[in-house]
N, C-alpha and C positions, 0 to 999 in steps of 0.2 A: 504494500500500500504506500503510495507516494503522498506525503502530507506537507502542506504549506502552513506555516504558523506566522501570523502577523504580530510583530512586536513593536514596542515604542520606547524611546529614550525619554525619561521624565525626571523632574527634580525629585530627589530622595527626601521625603518628608521627615524621615527619621534623622537625617543629617543636616537639615536646613531649617532656619526660621523664615517662613514664607511671609513676605511683606509686599504690599501694593506700592507701585512706583508713584511718584508725585503727580504725574499726569492722569493716573487712573486708567492707563491704556494697557497695562500688563503688570505682572509681578516683577520685583527686582531680580534680575537674573545674573548679575555680576557675582562671581565666586560661588555659585550654586554647585552642590555636588549632585551628579546625575547617576541614575541607575536604570535598569530595565523595569518597566511597569510591572507591578506585583502580579496582577491577574495574568499577564502574558507569560510570566515565568511558570505558572501552573499549566498553561496551555502547552508550552514547550515540553515540560516534563511528561504530560499526558501523551504527546505525540511520540516522544522517545520510547515510552513504555509500549505503546501500540506497535511501533516499528519493531521493537525487540521481540514482541510476541508473535507477529504475523509476517515480518519481513517488510522490506521497502526502504524508503528514504524519508528524511525530515529536512525540509528547507525552511529557513527563517528569512523573513523579509521585513524591512523597515523603510519608512519614508522620512527623510531628514537630510541634514547636512553631513559633511565628512565626519564630524564627531560622532554621529549616530552609528558609525561602523563599529564602535566599541561594544554596543549591546549585541550586535550580530556575532562578534568574536566570543563574547561571554557565553552566548547560547550555543555556539559551536563547541566551545570548551566543555559545556555541559553535556553535549552528545549529539547535537544537530549535525547533519552531514555537510550542509552548505548554507551560504547566505547570499542575499540579494539586497543591495542598497538602491533605493529609488530616490534620486537626488537631482534637483535642478532649481534654479532661481524661480522659474515659472511655477513651481509646485508650492512655494512658500506661502503660508496663509490659507491653505486649503481648509475648507470646512468639512464636516462629516461626509457630505456627498462627494466632494472633491477627492477626499482620501479613498472612499469606496470606489470611485471611478478609476483611480490609479491602481488599486489592488485588483480590480476586475481585469485590467489589462495585464497584470502580472500573471494572474491565474490563466488567462487565455493564451499567454505566451508559452506557458508550460503545460504539463498534463498532470493534474493533481486529483486524487480520489477524495481527499478530505482537506478542508480548510478550517483552521482553528484561529480564533481571536480570543483575547481576554474579554471578560464580561463588560469591562469598562476601562477607560484610560484616565489620564489626569484631569480631564475636564468633566468627567463623571456622566457624560451624556449616554453612554452605552448604546450608540446607534450604528456604528460602522459595520458590525457583523450583520445586522439585519438588512441594512442598505446593500451590502455586498451580495448577500444571498438573493435579494430581490432583483438586482441587476443581472446576476448570473442565471436567474430562474432556477435556483437550487433549493431543496428543502432546508429548513433552518430551525435550530433550537437554541434558546438562550438560557443562561444560568445553569449550565450543565454541570452536574457533580458526579456523574457516573457514565462510563462509556464501555460497551462490550461489543466486540466485532462478531457478527454473525453472517459469514459469507459475504454477500454483496450488500449487506445492510448492517446497521448499527442498532443496538438497543441502548437507548439514551435515557438517563435519569435527570429530571429537572427539579430544582428547588422552587417550591411555590409557597404561597402564603400559609401561615399557621404551622410552619415546620413540616408540611406534608411533602411527599415525593410523588412526582408524576413520571410515569414510564412510557416511552414511545419507541416505535420502530421506525427508523429513517433509512431510506435507500441512499446509496452512494451514486454520484458525488453529492456532498452536502457541506453546509457551513455550520459550525457549532461555536457558540461563545461560552468559554469555560469560566466557571466560578471558582473562587479560592476554596481550598479545603478538599478538592477532588483527589489530591495526592500530597506527597511531601517532596517538593523540588530538591534534587540532589545538590550536594555541596560542590562548588567549583573551585578547584585548587590551582595554585600557581603553575604546576606542571601542565595541566590541561590548557591554561591560557597561553603558555609558551608554545605548546604544540601547534596551536592554530594561528600564532602571531604572524606568520609569513604566508598563510594561505590566501590566495587571490580571491577577492570578493568583487563580482561584477557590479558596475553602476549603470542603472537604466535611466535614460532621459526621455524627453518627449518622442524623439525619433525612434528609439528602441521599442517604446511601448505603443506607438501609433496613437497617442493621445493628443487631442486638440488642446493646446495650452490655454485657450479661452474658456475651457470648461473646468479648469482647476485653478488653484492658487487664489489670490485676491480677485483676479479677473472673473472667476467663475463662482465665487462664493454666493450662496443664497441666504446664509445666516451670518450676520455681522455682530461681533462682540462690541457692545457700545461702551461698557464701563466695568471697571473692577472697583470694589469698595468694601470696607469693613463695616458691617451693620452698626448703626448707632445704638448704644445701650438704652433700652426703654426705662421708664420710671420703675425704681425698685430693683433693677437688674444689676448684677455684679459679675465682672469677669474674674474668674479664679486664675491665679498665676502660681508658678512654681513647677516642681517636677510632677510627673504623673502620680507618684505616690502621695505627694503633698495635696494635689488637687482632689484625689479620691478621698483622702482623710477629711478635707474641708467639706466636701460634698456630703459625706456621711454625717458630719456634725450638723450641717444645715438641715438635712432630711430629718434627723432626730429632733432638732429644735422645732421644726414645723409639724411634727407629728407624723411624718411619712414613714419613719422607722421606729421600732420599739426595742 
């Protein structure tokens, strides 16, 4: 089974204090520490496990600048067979539809039985997987936390409201958006990173993908982000500060004082 996993380089919230810039147009990105999107990491691990069980290949793809190559190499060190970098100035500023358009072109350029994405990325919209499936006219399942291969089909478990599990059978090829907790992503060591450090990663631009530049990037965006801001504290509201442990302790004190806990 040949699997394509869509990954993204995002700011690591565990290593950064995220602040809005003065103009409100973006977050402050100077000196940020970046890593692979958490949900995508689970998707790559699931792809590797499927490949190891039934055979095939795992390819990881990301859309971004040259620095985004680092997340491809990390996932290749994790066990993916190859990587693809989709990069061009015309692609910058793509909204969800633009990103899905580029990924559709990557899928059509190769031959993949299964396409995996994380359930959501750093903007939290959770829309690219569904858009990609619709553009490809492939079956789709979101919030997937269980995958079993059954010949030319998959048995897929989905997390739904109330802590319930929904089971479906989906024919291949298909697109799945993977939820965290489906597996335990393996540790990536220095030896693995060094092993893939010199592996050539192809870069696809508009000409390679056959994508009209007017349909992606800022030229093709249908959704424009107007503003970033920190919500103003309402009357009686208080922002708790300190370490996670300190905040939890303060929250418990408040709940006890208000009668929420006994």
